[in-house]
Each structure stands twice: as structure tokens, then as C-alpha cells.
C-alpha positions, 0 to 999 in steps of 0.5 A, a space after each residue: 503534487 503536480 509532475 511532468 509526465 515521464 516516459 512510460 516504461 511499463 504499465 501492468 497489474 501486480 499483486 505485490 508493490 515490492 515487484 515495482 519497487 524492486 524493479 525501480 532499485 534494480 533499474 536505478 530508476 528516476 521517475 515515478 510510479 502510480 499505483 491503482 488499488 483495483 478493488 473498489 470497494 476498499 479505496 475509491 476508483 480514482 484513489 491513486 498512490 504516487 511515489 517518486 524515485 531518485 536512483 531507484 530510491 523512493 523520495 516522495 509519496 502522495 496520495 491523490 484521493 486523501 491529499 496526504 503526503 509522506 508516510 500517511 499517503 503510504 498508509 492509505 495506500 496499503 491495502 490488499 492488492 492487485 494493483 495496476 502500476 504505471 512506472 514512468 521515467 523522468 530526468 533528474 532535473 524535472 524532479 529537483 524542485 518537487 523532491 524539495 517537499 519536506 511533507 511528502 517525503 519517505 524514508 528510503 526503506 519505509 515503502 518497501 516495509 509498509 507496502 510490500 512488507 519485505 524487510 529485506 528489499 527495505 534493507 537493500 533500498 537503504 543501502 543504496 540510498 545517499 547518506 543524507 538520505 538515511 536517518 535523521 528528519 526522514 526517519 523521524 517523520 515516518 514515526 508511529 503517527 502514520 501507523 496509528 492513523 492507519 489503525 484508527 481507520 476502523 472503516 478500512 480495517 473492517 474492509 480488509 477483514 471482511 475481503 480476507 474472510 470472503 476470499 477464505 471462503 472462496 478458497 475453501 469452497 474451491 478446496 471442498 473444505 466448506 464443511 470444515 470452514 463452517 466448524 471453525 469457531 469464528 464461523 460457530 460464532 456467526 451461526 450462533 449470532 444468527 440463531 440468536 437474532 432469529 430468536 429475538 426477532 420471533 419473540 
């Protein structure tokens, strides 16, 4: 997807993509946002998600690394933050032709649901969307296939789980709970697995 370079409104790091989606909605942004996850372990360093807006409502989604569009692009971008986000403003006429690209379109509330996990923001976005953008083919295109594609990506799921475990251990150490964490069922199972591995190696 080729976009003309717009006027940069802001560039910042956000923990939650919902911050950017909410800003776009509240300011009636016509333009686009470029999301780049900061964790290179989960996505290539050059992997970016691009989301276009018309009057604050998301229209297209595209992922630069996977070359995916629409709901699948959102699934590729749905990884733990933080994100580096650049927000650009464009004239509506610069987006007219680009927005006529059905394979890249997303239902108005879908980014808020998939990226931010915010049903309230999704509802507000749907309320702000033109009548012809609510329901119809957009919703059908954003059905279970994209979710299934994300859930089938075992490497991404494993990476997210490992990051969550690592963050939990770090927090536990900060709060002096390392001993308690070691007594959790999952930790005990890991210790048993290590012991069995050692015994097998000794045999």
C-alpha cells in the first residue's frame, strides 16, 4: 500500500494502541497511523502496521512485513506493546483512491476490538461511522478466518506466552515474591521436568 506522506501530527511510544485509536476518533482524523511494535523478538524490526482513517474512523489496515491486509493485518499486529506510533494527517482527496481497496478494508470497530481490546471504543467508533460502513461486506470480511490465522501461528503464541512468563518473573522479583512464584503449579512442573531431564542425562 503506497500512501503519500502526510503532515506528521505526533510521534510517540504508547503502551496501548487504543490511545491512538481514541485520539483519531476524538479529533476526526483523516490520515493514517504507523504502528511499530518495540519488541523485535516478536516481529521483525521493520514490521509495521498501517491503519488509515476517515473522519476518525478506521478504513484500511496493512502490515508491511507480512504483506497482509484487512483483519489479517490486524492479527499480525496484535502483539504486546509498547508501540512506536506516528500519526499523519492527509487531505481526504489523497485517500479516495486508496480507500477503494476492498481486500485491505476493516470494519469500523474491529481495530479497537483486536488491537486495544476495548468494546466501548469499538462501539463509539461504529456510532461515528457512516451508515454504509456499518455491517455488510466489511463485517463479513472480518469474520473468524483472521482469528483462526492468528491462533494457528504457534510461533507467535509461544513468543507471547514466554514474554508473559518472563514479565511475571521480573515483577515477582521486584515485589519480593520469587519464592512464592517458584511454588506455583506451573513452576513446580518446570522443576520436575528439569529433574527428569537431569536424571535421564545421568542414566
